[in-house]
MOPAC internal coordinates of N, CA, C and O (Angstrom, degrees):
PM7 1SCF
backbone

  N    0.0000 0     0.00 0     0.00 0    0    0    0
  C    1.4402 1     0.00 0     0.00 0    1    0    0
  C    1.5263 1   110.30 1     0.00 0    2    1    0
  O    1.2310 1   121.65 1   -32.55 1    3    2    1
  N    1.3345 1   114.45 1   147.45 1    3    2    1
  C    1.4561 1   118.88 1  -175.98 1    5    3    2
  C    1.5218 1   112.37 1  -103.55 1    6    5    3
  O    1.2310 1   119.59 1   164.15 1    7    6    5
  N    1.2789 1   118.38 1   -15.85 1    7    6    5
  C    1.4568 1   123.19 1   176.15 1    9    7    6
  C    1.5302 1   113.26 1    56.47 1   10    9    7
  O    1.2310 1   119.84 1  -137.42 1   11   10    9
  N    1.3198 1   117.91 1    42.58 1   11   10    9
  C    1.4583 1   121.55 1   174.19 1   13   11   10
  C    1.5207 1   115.16 1    85.65 1   14   13   11
  O    1.2310 1   119.83 1  -172.48 1   15   14   13
  N    1.3173 1   117.93 1     7.52 1   15   14   13
  C    1.4699 1   119.98 1  -179.92 1   17   15   14
  C    1.5231 1   111.63 1  -105.75 1   18   17   15
  O    1.2310 1   120.13 1  -152.96 1   19   18   17
  N    1.3067 1   117.35 1    27.04 1   19   18   17
  C    1.4527 1   120.90 1  -176.41 1   21   19   18
  C    1.5185 1   114.28 1   -73.59 1   22   21   19
  O    1.2310 1   119.11 1   160.87 1   23   22   21
  N    1.3197 1   119.30 1   -19.13 1   23   22   21
  C    1.4566 1   122.04 1  -177.63 1   25   23   22
  C    1.5336 1   112.77 1   -99.27 1   26   25   23
  O    1.2310 1   118.92 1  -160.67 1   27   26   25
  N    1.2732 1   119.67 1    19.33 1   27   26   25
  C    1.4636 1   120.93 1  -172.53 1   29   27   26
  C    1.5302 1   112.90 1   -65.56 1   30   29   27
  O    1.2310 1   119.53 1   130.56 1   31   30   29
  N    1.3378 1   118.50 1   -49.44 1   31   30   29
  C    1.4650 1   119.39 1  -177.69 1   33   31   30
  C    1.5270 1   112.45 1   -71.67 1   34   33   31
  O    1.2310 1   118.98 1   134.05 1   35   34   33
  N    1.3106 1   119.54 1   -45.95 1   35   34   33
  C    1.4668 1   117.05 1   177.58 1   37   35   34
  C    1.5294 1   112.38 1   -62.95 1   38   37   35
  O    1.2310 1   120.08 1   143.87 1   39   38   37
  N    1.3041 1   117.45 1   -36.13 1   39   38   37
  C    1.4663 1   119.81 1   179.07 1   41   39   38
  C    1.5210 1   110.65 1   -66.64 1   42   41   39
  O    1.2310 1   120.08 1   140.46 1   43   42   41
  N    1.3320 1   117.45 1   -39.54 1   43   42   41
  C    1.4611 1   120.13 1   178.62 1   45   43   42
  C    1.5269 1   111.09 1   -67.07 1   46   45   43
  O    1.2310 1   120.40 1   141.74 1   47   46   45
  N    1.3278 1   116.85 1   -38.26 1   47   46   45
  C    1.4649 1   119.68 1   176.68 1   49   47   46
  C    1.5240 1   110.75 1   -65.50 1   50   49   47
  O    1.2310 1   120.38 1   138.98 1   51   50   49
  N    1.3199 1   116.88 1   -41.02 1   51   50   49
  C    1.4671 1   120.83 1   179.00 1   53   51   50
  C    1.5375 1   110.43 1   -64.23 1   54   53   51
  O    1.2310 1   120.29 1   138.84 1   55   54   53
  N    1.3227 1   117.05 1   -41.16 1   55   54   53
  C    1.4676 1   120.21 1   178.13 1   57   55   54
  C    1.5254 1   110.71 1   -64.89 1   58   57   55
  O    1.2310 1   119.96 1   139.87 1   59   58   57
  N    1.3201 1   117.69 1   -40.13 1   59   58   57
  C    1.4675 1   121.00 1   178.15 1   61   59   58
  C    1.5235 1   111.62 1   -65.47 1   62   61   59
  O    1.2310 1   120.80 1   138.80 1   63   62   61
  N    1.3348 1   116.08 1   -41.20 1   63   62   61
  C    1.4612 1   120.00 1   179.17 1   65   63   62
  C    1.5253 1   110.84 1   -66.40 1   66   65   63
  O    1.2310 1   120.24 1   140.19 1   67   66   65
  N    1.3238 1   117.15 1   -39.81 1   67   66   65
  C    1.4597 1   119.00 1   179.61 1   69   67   66
  C    1.5253 1   110.52 1   -69.11 1   70   69   67
  O    1.2310 1   119.53 1   145.17 1   71   70   69
  N    1.3261 1   118.51 1   -34.83 1   71   70   69
  C    1.4679 1   120.89 1   176.58 1   73   71   70
  C    1.5288 1   110.10 1   -64.71 1   74   73   71
  O    1.2310 1   120.16 1   137.32 1   75   74   73
  N    1.3283 1   117.30 1   -42.68 1   75   74   73
  C    1.4661 1   120.39 1   177.36 1   77   75   74
  C    1.5302 1   111.40 1   -64.25 1   78   77   75
  O    1.2310 1   120.66 1   142.13 1   79   78   77
  N    1.3228 1   116.34 1   -37.87 1   79   78   77
  C    1.4599 1   120.33 1   178.04 1   81   79   78
  C    1.5235 1   110.69 1   -60.63 1   82   81   79
  O    1.2310 1   120.28 1   132.28 1   83   82   81
  N    1.3405 1   117.07 1   -47.72 1   83   82   81
  C    1.4641 1   119.64 1  -178.03 1   85   83   82
  C    1.5207 1   112.13 1   -69.65 1   86   85   83
  O    1.2310 1   120.09 1   146.96 1   87   86   85
  N    1.3211 1   117.44 1   -33.04 1   87   86   85
  C    1.4687 1   119.42 1   173.88 1   89   87   86
  C    1.5210 1   110.74 1   -64.10 1   90   89   87
  O    1.2310 1   120.25 1   140.24 1   91   90   89
  N    1.3274 1   117.14 1   -39.76 1   91   90   89
  C    1.4599 1   120.48 1   177.60 1   93   91   90
  C    1.5239 1   111.28 1   -65.89 1   94   93   91
  O    1.2310 1   119.98 1   140.87 1   95   94   93
  N    1.3300 1   117.65 1   -39.13 1   95   94   93
  C    1.4697 1   121.00 1   177.97 1   97   95   94
  C    1.5279 1   110.46 1   -63.78 1   98   97   95
  O    1.2310 1   120.21 1   135.72 1   99   98   97
  N    1.3244 1   117.20 1   -44.28 1   99   98   97
  C    1.4645 1   121.22 1   179.42 1  101   99   98
  C    1.5266 1   110.38 1   -64.61 1  102  101   99
  O    1.2310 1   119.91 1   137.95 1  103  102  101
  N    1.3432 1   117.78 1   -42.05 1  103  102  101
  C    1.4593 1   121.53 1   178.03 1  105  103  102
  C    1.5280 1   110.45 1   -63.31 1  106  105  103
  O    1.2310 1   119.89 1   141.06 1  107  106  105
  N    1.3134 1   117.82 1   -38.94 1  107  106  105
  C    1.4612 1   121.20 1   178.02 1  109  107  106
  C    1.5256 1   111.41 1   -64.57 1  110  109  107
  O    1.2310 1   120.09 1   138.66 1  111  110  109
  N    1.3146 1   117.44 1   -41.34 1  111  110  109
  C    1.4613 1   121.02 1   178.81 1  113  111  110
  C    1.5297 1   110.27 1   -64.46 1  114  113  111
  O    1.2310 1   120.23 1   135.97 1  115  114  113
  N    1.3317 1   117.17 1   -44.03 1  115  114  113
  C    1.4651 1   120.80 1   178.62 1  117  115  114
  C    1.5154 1   110.38 1   -61.94 1  118  117  115
  O    1.2310 1   120.01 1   137.58 1  119  118  117
  N    1.3255 1   117.59 1   -42.42 1  119  118  117
  C    1.4655 1   121.73 1   179.61 1  121  119  118
  C    1.5250 1   111.05 1   -63.51 1  122  121  119
  O    1.2310 1   120.00 1   137.56 1  123  122  121
  N    1.3318 1   117.60 1   -42.44 1  123  122  121
  C    1.4661 1   120.93 1   179.26 1  125  123  122
  C    1.5264 1   111.47 1   -65.50 1  126  125  123
  O    1.2310 1   120.01 1   140.22 1  127  126  125
  N    1.3212 1   117.58 1   -39.78 1  127  126  125
  C    1.4652 1   120.43 1   176.65 1  129  127  126
  C    1.5206 1   110.16 1   -64.04 1  130  129  127
  O    1.2310 1   120.20 1   138.45 1  131  130  129
  N    1.3186 1   117.22 1   -41.55 1  131  130  129
  C    1.4628 1   121.81 1   178.31 1  133  131  130
  C    1.5306 1   110.84 1   -61.38 1  134  133  131
  O    1.2310 1   120.39 1   136.75 1  135  134  133
  N    1.3374 1   116.85 1   -43.25 1  135  134  133
  C    1.4630 1   119.75 1   177.35 1  137  135  134
  C    1.5191 1   111.73 1   -63.73 1  138  137  135
  O    1.2310 1   120.10 1   139.50 1  139  138  137
  N    1.3229 1   117.41 1   -40.50 1  139  138  137
  C    1.4553 1   121.43 1   178.66 1  141  139  138
  C    1.5283 1   111.26 1   -62.86 1  142  141  139
  O    1.2310 1   120.43 1   136.99 1  143  142  141
  N    1.3203 1   116.78 1   -43.01 1  143  142  141
  C    1.4691 1   120.40 1   178.96 1  145  143  142
  C    1.5242 1   110.53 1   -64.09 1  146  145  143
  O    1.2310 1   119.93 1   136.71 1  147  146  145
  N    1.3174 1   117.74 1   -43.29 1  147  146  145
  C    1.4738 1   120.19 1   178.03 1  149  147  146
  C    1.5201 1   111.22 1   -63.16 1  150  149  147
  O    1.2310 1   119.99 1   139.23 1  151  150  149
  N    1.3296 1   117.63 1   -40.77 1  151  150  149
  C    1.4571 1   121.19 1  -179.69 1  153  151  150
  C    1.5265 1   110.75 1   -64.56 1  154  153  151
  O    1.2310 1   120.67 1   135.64 1  155  154  153
  N    1.3330 1   116.32 1   -44.36 1  155  154  153
  C    1.4598 1   119.96 1   179.21 1  157  155  154
  C    1.5164 1   111.36 1   -66.20 1  158  157  155
  O    1.2310 1   119.91 1   142.09 1  159  158  157
  N    1.3228 1   117.78 1   -37.91 1  159  158  157
  C    1.4544 1   121.02 1   179.16 1  161  159  158
  C    1.5282 1   110.71 1   -67.52 1  162  161  159
  O    1.2310 1   120.44 1   137.95 1  163  162  161
  N    1.3164 1   116.76 1   -42.05 1  163  162  161
  C    1.4645 1   119.94 1   179.54 1  165  163  162
  C    1.5194 1   110.60 1   -65.59 1  166  165  163
  O    1.2310 1   120.45 1   139.51 1  167  166  165
  N    1.3203 1   116.75 1   -40.49 1  167  166  165
  C    1.4595 1   120.69 1   179.15 1  169  167  166
  C    1.5241 1   110.66 1   -64.81 1  170  169  167
  O    1.2310 1   120.04 1   139.47 1  171  170  169
  N    1.3175 1   117.53 1   -40.53 1  171  170  169
  C    1.4580 1   121.26 1   178.57 1  173  171  170
  C    1.5143 1   112.54 1   -67.99 1  174  173  171
  O    1.2310 1   120.21 1   142.40 1  175  174  173
  N    1.3399 1   117.21 1   -37.60 1  175  174  173
  C    1.4536 1   119.58 1  -179.34 1  177  175  174
  C    1.5181 1   110.95 1   -70.26 1  178  177  175
  O    1.2310 1   120.10 1   147.44 1  179  178  177
  N    1.3264 1   117.41 1   -32.56 1  179  178  177
  C    1.4721 1   119.54 1   176.69 1  181  179  178
  C    1.5175 1   109.65 1   -66.33 1  182  181  179
  O    1.2310 1   120.09 1   137.68 1  183  182  181
  N    1.3181 1   117.43 1   -42.32 1  183  182  181
  C    1.4558 1   120.01 1   179.10 1  185  183  182
  C    1.5176 1   110.87 1   -66.83 1  186  185  183
  O    1.2310 1   119.64 1   141.49 1  187  186  185
  N    1.3237 1   118.30 1   -38.51 1  187  186  185
  C    1.4587 1   120.93 1   178.11 1  189  187  186
  C    1.5194 1   110.37 1   -65.58 1  190  189  187
  O    1.2310 1   119.79 1   138.76 1  191  190  189
  N    1.3411 1   118.00 1   -41.24 1  191  190  189
  C    1.4548 1   120.44 1  -179.53 1  193  191  190
  C    1.5165 1   111.81 1   -67.47 1  194  193  191
  O    1.2310 1   119.74 1   144.66 1  195  194  193
  N    1.3130 1   118.10 1   -35.34 1  195  194  193
  C    1.4518 1   119.92 1   179.29 1  197  195  194
  C    1.5178 1   111.11 1   -66.79 1  198  197  195
  O    1.2310 1   119.98 1   139.35 1  199  198  197
  N    1.3115 1   117.64 1   -40.65 1  199  198  197
  C    1.4521 1   119.95 1  -178.04 1  201  199  198
  C    1.5236 1   111.24 1   -73.81 1  202  201  199
  O    1.2310 1   119.23 1   148.96 1  203  202  201
  N    1.3246 1   119.08 1   -31.04 1  203  202  201
  C    1.4528 1   120.79 1  -178.12 1  205  203  202
  C    1.5247 1   112.27 1   -84.53 1  206  205  203
  O    1.2310 1   119.39 1   166.92 1  207  206  205
  N    1.3274 1   118.76 1   -13.08 1  207  206  205
  C    1.4554 1   120.00 1  -178.21 1  209  207  206
  C    1.5248 1   112.06 1   -80.82 1  210  209  207
  O    1.2310 1   120.17 1   161.81 1  211  210  209
  N    1.3129 1   117.29 1   -18.19 1  211  210  209
  C    1.4497 1   119.62 1   179.03 1  213  211  210
  C    1.5188 1   109.70 1   -81.29 1  214  213  211
  O    1.2310 1   120.08 1   -51.02 1  215  214  213
  N    1.3391 1   117.46 1   128.98 1  215  214  213
  C    1.4623 1   119.26 1   180.00 1  217  215  214
  C    1.5263 1   111.19 1   -72.23 1  218  217  215
  O    1.2310 1   121.05 1   -31.38 1  219  218  217
  N    1.3152 1   115.59 1   148.62 1  219  218  217
  C    1.4584 1   120.27 1   177.69 1  221  219  218
  C    1.5207 1   109.23 1   -79.58 1  222  221  219
  O    1.2310 1   121.12 1   -11.38 1  223  222  221
  N    1.3209 1   115.47 1   168.62 1  223  222  221
  C    1.4626 1   119.92 1  -179.52 1  225  223  222
  C    1.5275 1   111.19 1   -63.84 1  226  225  223
  O    1.2310 1   120.68 1   143.15 1  227  226  225
  N    1.3210 1   116.30 1   -36.85 1  227  226  225
  C    1.4653 1   119.77 1   179.75 1  229  227  226
  C    1.5262 1   110.78 1   -67.60 1  230  229  227
  O    1.2310 1   119.91 1   142.27 1  231  230  229
  N    1.3232 1   117.79 1   -37.73 1  231  230  229
  C    1.4707 1   120.17 1   176.75 1  233  231  230
  C    1.5189 1   111.28 1   -64.83 1  234  233  231
  O    1.2310 1   120.37 1   139.95 1  235  234  233
  N    1.3184 1   116.89 1   -40.05 1  235  234  233
  C    1.4718 1   120.49 1   177.50 1  237  235  234
  C    1.5162 1   109.70 1   -63.46 1  238  237  235
  O    1.2310 1   120.84 1   137.73 1  239  238  237
  N    1.3292 1   116.01 1   -42.27 1  239  238  237
  C    1.4641 1   120.30 1   179.13 1  241  239  238
  C    1.5233 1   110.79 1   -62.38 1  242  241  239
  O    1.2310 1   120.13 1   136.68 1  243  242  241
  N    1.3224 1   117.35 1   -43.32 1  243  242  241
  C    1.4737 1   120.34 1   178.07 1  245  243  242
  C    1.5230 1   111.09 1   -62.43 1  246  245  243
  O    1.2310 1   120.39 1   139.11 1  247  246  245
  N    1.3214 1   116.87 1   -40.89 1  247  246  245
  C    1.4650 1   119.91 1   178.56 1  249  247  246
  C    1.5228 1   111.79 1   -63.56 1  250  249  247
  O    1.2310 1   120.76 1   137.84 1  251  250  249
  N    1.3201 1   116.16 1   -42.16 1  251  250  249
  C    1.4677 1   119.51 1   178.72 1  253  251  250
  C    1.5248 1   111.12 1   -63.74 1  254  253  251
  O    1.2310 1   120.67 1   140.56 1  255  254  253
  N    1.3323 1   116.32 1   -39.44 1  255  254  253
  C    1.4699 1   120.15 1   177.94 1  257  255  254
  C    1.5269 1   110.31 1   -67.53 1  258  257  255
  O    1.2310 1   120.25 1   140.67 1  259  258  257
  N    1.3295 1   117.14 1   -39.33 1  259  258  257
  C    1.4637 1   121.03 1  -179.93 1  261  259  258
  C    1.5227 1   111.50 1   -66.83 1  262  261  259
  O    1.2310 1   120.24 1   145.84 1  263  262  261
  N    1.3203 1   117.15 1   -34.16 1  263  262  261
  C    1.4668 1   120.27 1   178.42 1  265  263  262
  C    1.5217 1   112.49 1   -79.27 1  266  265  263
  O    1.2310 1   120.21 1   169.43 1  267  266  265
  N    1.3172 1   117.21 1   -10.57 1  267  266  265
  C    1.4596 1   120.61 1   179.07 1  269  267  266
  C    1.5188 1   113.70 1    86.97 1  270  269  267
  O    1.2310 1   119.83 1  -165.01 1  271  270  269
  N    1.3228 1   117.92 1    14.99 1  271  270  269
  C    1.4624 1   120.46 1   179.55 1  273  271  270
  C    1.5236 1   111.50 1   -72.47 1  274  273  271
  O    1.2310 1   119.95 1   150.86 1  275  274  273
  N    1.3385 1   117.71 1   -29.14 1  275  274  273
  C    1.4617 1   121.48 1   178.70 1  277  275  274
  C    1.5273 1   108.29 1  -129.03 1  278  277  275
  O    1.2310 1   120.95 1   -25.65 1  279  278  277
  N    1.3247 1   115.80 1   154.35 1  279  278  277
  C    1.4639 1   119.36 1   179.74 1  281  279  278
  C    1.5378 1   110.25 1   -88.87 1  282  281  279
  O    1.2310 1   120.93 1     0.23 1  283  282  281
  N    1.3256 1   115.83 1  -179.77 1  283  282  281
  C    1.4653 1   121.40 1  -174.71 1  285  283  282
  C    1.5234 1   111.69 1   -65.99 1  286  285  283
  O    1.2310 1   120.05 1   141.11 1  287  286  285
  N    1.3653 1   117.51 1   -38.89 1  287  286  285
  C    1.4617 1   119.81 1   179.96 1  289  287  286
  C    1.5324 1   111.55 1   -64.60 1  290  289  287
  O    1.2310 1   120.27 1   136.18 1  291  290  289
  N    1.2985 1   117.09 1   -43.82 1  291  290  289
  C    1.4681 1   120.94 1   179.22 1  293  291  290
  C    1.5306 1   109.97 1   -65.79 1  294  293  291
  O    1.2310 1   120.94 1   141.96 1  295  294  293
  N    1.3199 1   115.80 1   -38.04 1  295  294  293
  C    1.4706 1   119.63 1   178.14 1  297  295  294
  C    1.5229 1   110.73 1   -61.95 1  298  297  295
  O    1.2310 1   120.10 1   133.95 1  299  298  297
  N    1.3408 1   117.41 1   -46.05 1  299  298  297
  C    1.4600 1   121.34 1  -179.84 1  301  299  298
  C    1.5296 1   111.35 1   -62.45 1  302  301  299
  O    1.2310 1   120.52 1   135.50 1  303  302  301
  N    1.3365 1   116.61 1   -44.50 1  303  302  301
  C    1.4678 1   119.88 1   179.97 1  305  303  302
  C    1.5326 1   111.46 1   -62.00 1  306  305  303
  O    1.2310 1   121.01 1   132.84 1  307  306  305
  N    1.2958 1   115.68 1   -47.16 1  307  306  305
  C    1.4678 1   119.63 1  -179.10 1  309  307  306
  C    1.5250 1   111.99 1   -65.54 1  310  309  307
  O    1.2310 1   120.63 1   141.67 1  311  310  309
  N    1.3237 1   116.40 1   -38.33 1  311  310  309
  C    1.4568 1   119.78 1   178.60 1  313  311  310
  C    1.5211 1   111.70 1   -65.47 1  314  313  311
  O    1.2310 1   120.67 1   141.97 1  315  314  313
  N    1.3286 1   116.32 1   -38.03 1  315  314  313
  C    1.4739 1   119.70 1   176.38 1  317  315  314
  C    1.5270 1   110.83 1   -65.26 1  318  317  315
  O    1.2310 1   120.14 1   140.18 1  319  318  317
  N    1.3165 1   117.33 1   -39.82 1  319  318  317
  C    1.4866 1   120.18 1   178.53 1  321  319  318
  C    1.5190 1   110.79 1   -65.20 1  322  321  319
  O    1.2310 1   120.56 1   139.69 1  323  322  321
  N    1.3243 1   116.54 1   -40.31 1  323  322  321
  C    1.4738 1   119.45 1   179.67 1  325  323  322
  C    1.5238 1   111.06 1   -69.14 1  326  325  323
  O    1.2310 1   120.08 1   150.05 1  327  326  325
  N    1.3209 1   117.44 1   -29.95 1  327  326  325
  C    1.4620 1   120.66 1  -179.13 1  329  327  326
  C    1.5218 1   112.67 1   -73.08 1  330  329  327
  O    1.2310 1   120.15 1   154.80 1  331  330  329
  N    1.3207 1   117.32 1   -25.20 1  331  330  329
  C    1.4714 1   119.32 1  -176.89 1  333  331  330
  C    1.4988 1   113.72 1   -96.64 1  334  333  331
  O    1.2310 1   120.10 1   180.00 1  335  334  333

């Protein structure tokens, strides 16, 4: 006689399978959050790189002065206008 302990092995297998199922669900959620964070970070870095790749007006002015396109007086006047 088993005295009510006849379901011990199937119940233990079912408990093990359900534990593995919930571990897989938790791992899937963590993986999806990780992918979302990477996607948002990549999207933000692309936007940051696009905005920083454009030269400012002062940088353009310095380049023009360095190439000799404008003289020192014109450079000073333009720099003062950009500063205000």
